[in-house]
C-alpha positions in Angstrom: -54.6 86.3 174.3 -54.5 86.0 178.0 -51.5 87.5 179.9 -51.5 84.7 182.4 -48.3 82.7 182.7 -47.4 79.7 184.7 -49.2 79.3 188.0 -51.6 82.1 187.1 -48.9 84.8 187.4 -49.7 87.7 185.0 -46.9 88.3 182.5 -47.1 91.4 180.3 -46.8 91.3 176.5 -44.3 93.4 174.6 -44.0 94.3 170.9 -40.5 93.8 169.7 -40.0 96.7 167.1 -37.4 97.2 164.5 -35.7 100.6 165.1 -35.0 101.2 161.4 -38.5 100.4 159.9 -40.8 100.8 163.0 -42.3 97.4 162.1 -43.4 94.9 164.7 -41.1 91.9 164.6 -42.9 89.7 167.1 -44.8 89.6 170.3 -43.3 88.3 173.5 -44.2 87.8 177.2 -41.8 88.6 180.0 -41.9 89.4 183.7 -40.2 92.8 183.0 -39.4 94.8 179.9 -36.3 93.4 178.1 -33.4 95.7 177.4 -33.5 97.6 174.1 -30.6 97.2 171.7 -29.2 99.4 168.9 -31.5 97.5 166.4 -34.7 96.8 168.4 -37.0 98.3 171.1 -39.6 96.7 173.3 -42.9 98.5 173.9 -45.8 97.3 176.2 -48.5 95.6 174.1 -52.0 96.3 175.5 -54.9 94.0 174.7 -56.3 96.4 172.1 -52.9 96.5 170.3 -52.6 92.7 170.4 -56.1 92.4 168.9 -55.3 94.9 166.1 -52.0 93.1 165.4 -53.8 89.7 165.2 -56.5 91.1 162.9 -54.0 92.8 160.6 -51.8 89.6 160.4 -54.9 87.4 159.8 -55.9 89.7 156.9 -52.5 89.0 155.2 -50.4 91.9 156.4 -47.0 90.7 157.4 -45.4 94.1 157.7 -47.2 95.9 160.5 -46.0 99.3 161.7 -46.1 100.0 165.4 -48.3 103.0 164.7 -51.0 100.7 163.5 -51.2 98.7 166.8 -50.2 101.3 169.4 -52.4 104.4 170.0 -49.7 106.3 171.7 -46.8 105.3 169.4 -44.2 108.1 169.0 -41.6 107.5 166.3 -39.1 109.5 168.4 -38.6 106.4 170.6 -37.0 104.6 167.6 -34.1 107.1 167.6 -33.4 107.1 171.4 -29.9 105.9 172.2 -29.4 102.7 174.1 -27.5 103.0 177.4 -24.4 100.8 177.5 
Protein backbone atom coordinates (compact mmCIF):
# COMPACT_ATOMS: atom_id res chain seq x y z
CA UNK A 1 0.00 0.00 0.00
CA UNK A 2 2.70 2.44 -0.93
CA UNK A 3 1.86 6.07 -1.56
CA UNK A 4 4.43 6.31 -4.35
CA UNK A 5 3.04 7.37 -7.70
CA UNK A 6 4.69 7.75 -11.07
CA UNK A 7 8.40 8.65 -11.03
CA UNK A 8 8.54 8.08 -7.25
CA UNK A 9 6.39 11.11 -6.39
CA UNK A 10 4.42 10.55 -3.19
CA UNK A 11 0.67 10.75 -3.72
CA UNK A 12 -1.56 10.81 -0.64
CA UNK A 13 -4.51 8.44 -0.28
CA UNK A 14 -8.02 9.66 0.49
CA UNK A 15 -11.11 7.82 1.67
CA UNK A 16 -14.20 8.80 -0.33
CA UNK A 17 -17.01 8.80 2.23
CA UNK A 18 -20.76 8.89 1.71
CA UNK A 19 -22.22 11.85 3.63
CA UNK A 20 -25.53 10.13 4.39
CA UNK A 21 -24.21 6.83 5.79
CA UNK A 22 -20.63 7.67 6.75
CA UNK A 23 -19.47 4.55 4.92
CA UNK A 24 -16.24 4.43 2.92
CA UNK A 25 -17.09 4.18 -0.79
CA UNK A 26 -13.56 3.75 -2.10
CA UNK A 27 -9.92 4.68 -1.65
CA UNK A 28 -8.24 7.04 -4.13
CA UNK A 29 -4.83 8.65 -4.64
CA UNK A 30 -4.49 12.26 -5.75
CA UNK A 31 -1.91 15.03 -5.64
CA UNK A 32 -4.31 17.16 -3.60
CA UNK A 33 -7.57 16.59 -1.80
CA UNK A 34 -10.48 16.49 -4.27
CA UNK A 35 -13.41 18.85 -3.81
CA UNK A 36 -16.21 17.61 -1.58
CA UNK A 37 -19.72 17.47 -3.01
CA UNK A 38 -23.19 17.50 -1.46
CA UNK A 39 -23.12 13.67 -1.36
CA UNK A 40 -19.46 12.75 -0.64
CA UNK A 41 -16.46 13.97 1.33
CA UNK A 42 -12.77 13.11 1.03
CA UNK A 43 -10.62 12.49 4.11
CA UNK A 44 -6.92 11.74 4.23
CA UNK A 45 -6.34 7.99 4.62
CA UNK A 46 -3.29 7.25 6.80
CA UNK A 47 -1.43 3.93 6.55
CA UNK A 48 -3.12 2.60 9.70
CA UNK A 49 -6.57 3.41 8.30
CA UNK A 50 -5.79 1.79 4.97
CA UNK A 51 -4.58 -1.36 6.75
CA UNK A 52 -7.74 -1.50 8.87
CA UNK A 53 -9.91 -0.98 5.79
CA UNK A 54 -8.11 -3.77 3.91
CA UNK A 55 -8.42 -6.11 6.90
CA UNK A 56 -12.14 -5.42 7.38
CA UNK A 57 -12.81 -5.82 3.65
CA UNK A 58 -10.81 -9.08 3.52
CA UNK A 59 -12.89 -10.43 6.42
CA UNK A 60 -16.06 -9.95 4.36
CA UNK A 61 -17.23 -6.52 5.52
CA UNK A 62 -18.35 -4.51 2.52
CA UNK A 63 -19.98 -1.66 4.48
CA UNK A 64 -17.18 -0.05 6.44
CA UNK A 65 -17.96 3.08 8.43
CA UNK A 66 -15.32 5.82 8.49
CA UNK A 67 -15.15 5.61 12.30
CA UNK A 68 -13.78 2.06 11.96
CA UNK A 69 -10.78 3.17 9.88
CA UNK A 70 -10.05 6.74 11.05
CA UNK A 71 -9.03 7.31 14.68
CA UNK A 72 -9.94 11.00 14.57
CA UNK A 73 -13.20 10.70 12.61
CA UNK A 74 -15.81 13.28 13.62
CA UNK A 75 -19.30 12.69 12.22
CA UNK A 76 -19.86 16.47 12.20
CA UNK A 77 -17.77 16.63 9.01
CA UNK A 78 -20.55 14.73 7.21
CA UNK A 79 -22.93 17.64 7.77
CA UNK A 80 -20.66 20.52 6.74
CA UNK A 81 -21.92 22.52 3.82
CA UNK A 82 -20.07 22.50 0.54
CA UNK A 83 -18.92 25.89 -0.76
CA UNK A 84 -20.24 26.58 -4.25
